[in-house]
C-alpha positions as CSV (number, residue, x, y, z in Angstrom):
1,M,0.2,0.2,0.2
2,R,1.3,3.6,-0.7
3,C,2.2,5.8,2.0
4,F,3.6,9.7,2.2
5,Y,5.5,10.5,4.8
6,S,8.6,12.8,5.0
7,P,11.4,13.3,7.5
8,G,10.2,16.7,7.9
9,Y,6.9,15.3,9.3
10,Y,8.9,15.8,13.1
11,L,9.6,19.2,13.9
12,P,10.8,19.8,18.1
13,L,8.7,21.5,20.0
14,P,9.7,23.1,23.7
15,E,9.7,20.5,26.4
16,G,7.0,19.4,28.2
17,H,4.3,20.6,25.5
18,P,1.6,18.1,25.3
19,F,2.0,17.2,21.4
20,P,3.2,14.0,20.3
21,M,6.0,15.0,17.9
22,V,7.6,12.3,18.1
23,K,4.5,9.5,17.1
24,F,5.8,9.7,13.4
25,P,8.8,9.2,13.3
26,L,8.0,6.3,15.5
27,A,5.1,4.8,13.6
28,L,6.8,4.7,10.5
29,E,9.7,2.5,12.0
30,M,7.1,0.2,13.2
31,L,5.8,-0.1,9.8
32,L,9.2,-1.0,7.9
33,E,10.1,-2.9,11.2
34,G,6.7,-5.4,11.0
35,G,7.0,-5.6,7.5
36,I,3.3,-4.1,6.7
37,V,4.8,-1.9,4.7
38,A,8.9,-1.8,2.0
39,A,10.7,1.1,2.0
40,S,9.6,1.5,-2.1
41,D,6.1,1.5,-0.3
42,V,6.8,5.5,1.2
43,E,7.0,8.3,-0.5
44,E,8.6,11.0,0.9
45,V,7.1,13.9,-0.2
46,A,7.6,17.8,-0.3
47,P,5.2,21.4,1.3
48,V,2.2,21.4,-0.6
49,A,2.6,24.4,-3.0
50,R,1.0,27.4,-2.6
51,E,-2.2,27.1,-5.0
52,H,-3.1,24.6,-3.4
53,L,-4.0,26.2,0.6
54,E,-5.2,28.9,-1.4
55,R,-8.6,26.9,-2.2
56,V,-8.7,26.7,1.8
57,H,-6.9,29.3,2.7
58,T,-7.2,33.2,3.0
59,A,-3.9,33.9,1.4
60,E,-4.0,36.9,5.4
61,Y,-3.9,33.4,7.3
62,L,-0.9,32.0,5.1
63,D,1.3,34.9,4.9
64,R,1.3,35.7,8.9
65,L,2.0,32.3,9.5
66,A,5.2,32.0,6.8
67,R,6.4,34.0,8.9
68,G,5.5,32.9,11.8
69,E,3.5,35.6,13.5
70,L,0.7,34.7,14.7
71,T,-1.1,36.7,17.7
72,S,0.0,35.4,20.7
73,K,-3.9,35.0,21.3
74,E,-4.4,32.8,18.2
75,A,-0.7,30.7,18.9
76,T,-2.4,29.8,22.4
77,V,-5.9,28.3,20.6
78,L,-3.4,26.8,18.2
79,G,-1.5,25.8,20.9
80,L,2.0,24.9,19.2
81,P,4.7,28.1,18.7
82,P,4.1,29.8,15.2
83,S,7.3,29.9,13.1
84,P,8.0,29.5,9.6
85,E,9.4,26.1,10.0
86,L,6.3,25.1,11.8
87,F,4.3,26.3,8.2
88,V,6.6,24.1,6.2
89,R,6.3,21.4,8.2
90,C,2.5,21.4,8.0
91,A,2.3,22.0,4.3
92,R,4.5,19.1,4.1
93,E,1.4,16.8,6.1
94,V,-0.8,19.1,3.7
95,E,0.9,17.7,0.5
96,G,1.1,14.2,2.1
97,T,-2.8,13.8,2.1
98,R,-3.4,15.1,-0.7
99,R,-1.5,13.0,-2.2
100,A,-2.2,9.6,-0.7
101,V,-6.7,10.3,-2.2
102,R,-5.0,10.9,-5.7
103,A,-3.0,6.9,-4.6
104,A,-5.5,5.5,-3.5
105,L,-8.3,6.4,-5.7
106,E,-5.8,4.9,-8.0
107,T,-4.9,1.9,-6.2
108,G,-8.4,1.3,-3.5
109,A,-5.9,2.3,-0.4
110,A,-3.1,4.4,0.0
111,A,-2.3,6.4,3.8
112,N,-0.8,9.3,5.0
113,L,1.6,8.7,7.4
114,A,0.3,11.9,9.1
115,G,-2.8,14.3,8.9
116,G,-6.2,14.3,9.4
117,T,-6.0,18.0,10.8
118,H,-9.2,18.1,11.3
119,P,-9.8,21.7,13.0
120,A,-8.2,23.5,11.2
121,F,-10.5,26.9,9.5
122,A,-9.9,29.5,6.4
123,D,-8.2,32.2,8.6
124,R,-6.9,30.4,12.0
125,G,-6.1,27.5,13.3
126,E,-6.8,25.2,16.2
127,G,-6.3,22.6,18.8
128,F,-3.4,21.4,17.0
129,C,-3.7,21.5,13.8
130,V,-2.7,24.7,11.4
131,L,-3.8,23.8,7.6
132,N,-7.0,21.4,7.5
133,D,-5.3,19.3,4.8
134,V,-8.9,17.1,4.3
135,A,-10.2,20.3,2.8
136,V,-7.0,21.1,0.4
137,A,-7.2,17.8,-0.6
138,V,-10.9,17.3,-1.4
139,R,-10.4,21.1,-3.0
140,D,-7.4,19.4,-5.2
141,L,-9.3,16.5,-6.1
142,Q,-12.5,19.2,-7.0
143,T,-10.6,20.8,-9.9
144,D,-10.1,17.9,-12.8
145,R,-13.0,16.0,-11.2
146,P,-15.6,18.3,-9.9
147,D,-18.3,15.6,-10.2
148,L,-16.8,13.1,-7.4
149,R,-18.6,12.2,-4.5
150,V,-16.2,12.1,-0.8
151,M,-17.2,10.8,2.4
152,V,-14.8,12.6,4.8
153,V,-15.2,10.0,8.3
154,D,-13.9,11.3,10.9
155,T,-13.8,8.5,14.4
156,D,-11.2,10.9,16.2
157,A,-12.3,11.3,19.2
158,H,-12.4,15.4,18.5
159,Q,-15.1,16.3,16.2
160,G,-13.3,18.0,13.5
161,N,-15.2,21.4,13.5
162,G,-12.9,23.0,10.4
163,T,-13.5,20.3,8.5
164,H,-17.5,20.3,8.8
165,A,-16.7,24.3,8.2
166,L,-14.8,24.2,5.0
167,L,-17.0,22.0,3.4
168,G,-20.1,20.7,5.1
169,A,-22.2,22.9,2.2
170,D,-21.4,21.0,-0.3
171,P,-23.3,18.9,-1.9
172,R,-20.6,16.6,-2.5
173,V,-19.3,15.8,0.4
174,F,-20.2,14.2,3.5
175,T,-19.0,14.7,6.7
176,Y,-19.5,12.2,9.6
177,S,-18.1,12.3,12.7
178,I,-18.4,10.7,16.4
179,H,-17.0,12.2,19.2
180,V,-17.2,12.8,23.0
181,A,-20.0,15.7,22.7
182,A,-19.1,17.4,25.4
183,N,-15.2,17.2,24.6
184,Y,-13.1,19.4,22.4
185,P,-13.9,21.3,20.5
186,S,-16.4,23.4,23.1
187,R,-18.1,25.2,19.8
188,K,-18.9,22.6,17.6
189,V,-20.1,23.1,13.8
190,P,-22.7,20.4,12.6
191,G,-21.1,18.6,9.8
192,S,-23.9,16.0,7.4
193,L,-23.8,13.2,10.4
194,D,-22.5,14.3,14.4
195,V,-22.9,11.5,16.5
196,G,-22.2,13.1,20.1
197,L,-21.4,10.8,22.9
198,E,-21.2,10.4,26.8
199,R,-17.6,11.1,28.3
200,F,-15.8,8.7,29.3
201,V,-18.4,6.6,26.7
202,S,-17.6,2.9,27.1
203,G,-16.3,1.1,24.1
204,A,-19.5,-1.2,23.4
205,T,-21.5,1.7,23.1
206,F,-18.9,3.6,21.0
207,L,-18.8,0.5,18.5
208,D,-22.5,0.3,18.4
209,A,-23.7,4.3,17.2
210,L,-20.9,3.4,15.0
211,R,-22.7,1.2,13.5
212,Q,-25.6,2.3,14.1
213,S,-24.8,5.6,11.9
214,L,-22.2,4.4,9.4
215,P,-23.5,1.8,7.5
216,P,-26.5,4.0,6.2
217,A,-24.8,7.1,5.8
218,V,-22.8,5.5,2.9
219,A,-25.1,3.7,2.1
220,S,-26.8,6.6,1.3
221,F,-24.4,8.9,0.0
222,R,-22.6,6.7,-1.8
223,P,-19.5,7.8,-1.9
224,D,-16.8,7.5,-4.7
225,L,-13.9,7.3,-2.1
226,A,-13.6,8.0,1.7
227,I,-11.4,10.3,3.9
228,W,-10.9,8.2,7.2
229,I,-9.7,10.4,9.9
230,S,-8.8,7.5,11.9
231,G,-7.3,8.8,15.4
232,A,-5.7,7.2,17.6
233,D,-7.3,9.0,20.6
234,P,-10.9,6.8,21.6
235,H,-7.9,4.6,23.3
236,Q,-8.8,4.3,26.8
237,N,-5.3,5.6,28.5
238,D,-5.2,8.2,26.2
239,R,-4.7,11.9,27.9
240,F,-7.5,13.9,26.2
241,G,-9.8,11.8,24.6
242,Q,-12.6,10.9,27.3
243,M,-13.2,7.7,25.5
244,Q,-12.7,4.2,26.6
245,L,-12.5,1.5,23.7
246,T,-9.5,-1.1,24.1
247,L,-6.7,-2.2,21.8
248,K,-9.6,-4.9,20.8
249,E,-12.0,-2.0,20.5
250,M,-9.7,-0.2,18.7
251,S,-9.0,-3.0,16.3
252,E,-13.0,-4.0,15.7
253,R,-13.1,-0.2,14.9
254,D,-10.3,-0.1,11.8
255,A,-11.8,-3.1,10.5
256,F,-15.4,-2.1,10.4
257,V,-15.1,1.2,9.1
258,L,-11.9,0.0,6.8
259,G,-14.8,-3.2,5.8
260,L,-17.7,-0.7,4.7
261,F,-15.3,0.2,2.0
262,I,-12.6,-1.3,0.5
263,P,-14.3,-4.9,0.2
264,H,-17.0,-2.8,-2.2
265,G,-14.3,-1.3,-4.0
266,I,-14.9,1.9,-2.9
267,P,-10.8,3.3,-2.5
268,V,-10.2,4.8,1.3
269,A,-7.6,7.4,2.9
270,V,-5.8,7.1,5.8
271,L,-4.8,9.2,8.2
272,Y,-3.9,9.6,11.2
273,G,-5.9,12.2,13.9
274,G,-4.7,12.6,16.5
275,G,-4.0,10.7,19.6
276,Y,-2.5,11.8,23.0
277,N,-1.8,8.5,24.9
278,R,0.3,8.1,27.9
279,E,3.0,6.0,27.1
280,L,4.1,8.4,24.0
281,A,4.3,4.8,21.9
282,N,1.7,3.6,21.8
283,T,0.1,6.9,20.4
284,A,2.7,5.6,17.3
285,R,1.6,1.8,17.2
286,L,-2.4,2.4,17.6
287,H,-1.9,4.1,14.4
288,R,0.5,1.8,12.4
289,N,-2.3,-0.7,13.5
290,S,-5.2,1.0,11.6
291,V,-2.2,1.5,8.7
292,E,-2.3,-2.4,8.9
293,A,-5.4,-2.7,9.3
294,A,-5.8,-1.0,5.6
295,A,-2.6,-2.8,4.4
296,R,-4.5,-6.2,4.7
297,M,-7.9,-5.5,4.0
298,A,-7.0,-3.4,0.7
299,A,-4.2,-7.0,0.5
300,G,-7.2,-9.4,1.2
301,R,-5.7,-10.5,5.0
302,A,-7.1,-9.6,7.9
303,T,-6.1,-8.5,10.7
304,T,-6.0,-11.0,13.8
305,T,-5.3,-10.1,17.5
306,A,-1.4,-11.2,17.2
307,D,-1.0,-8.6,15.0
308,L,-1.3,-5.9,17.2
309,G,1.2,-4.0,19.2
310,V,0.0,-2.5,22.1
């Protein structure tokens, strides 16, 4: 399965910062060591072209990002220290998603080994998300495939308010999000279908809600492509997710979501989304597991408990 990555996905942050930037190289290492993907499957990406970003983000916001000139309030809301290096890092991540969705259309499944930056808006970033990679990728696809029907499936523990704001009014795009209703972000933006759950929801309740809500949406919308923001933060040991899924239930989630698309000939692009596990390496392993599930299903192989690494 084709995967997209750059060593530039890792950017050092101040000591003690809650965003686990090391998850990107760690997850890649796990994917390669486990033979889930070969080195030849991993394609390095450069920063996305400005023209792609301008289809989604305001020129004024992009200019200030490139100079690292956000206000203190904007930086606090974003949660990351602004700098020109941060802008370049995030522009690489966007390019990874832009290329992954196109690769998925060509081959049936692909992954950006990052991405899913769903709280980014046209003129601001929020919650560790600077640029909205999904919206940029969708608008890029629409330049040459204007009638393509894209479903964004967001199983991250937090609602993708930025993605909903940027794509929600487009009838060619269906935005689905299952999340903790009372968790971040405090101000939700309605999507095509929001499934809000109680805080510290059990894995069984989460899976039941997913199984009841997502299949009818897929059947009704009939997408040509699914972009899956998987999310490692529903795991029970996550610092910020406020969900209680076990490793087995995370695996069941992955298999269920992917099983609605790949066996039925609907291409899927897999993105990471958030993850803040109390055991740092476990965030990387949970992302690795989601990519592995997609790679195995695309190759016609099942993922077993023995394959899981947490």
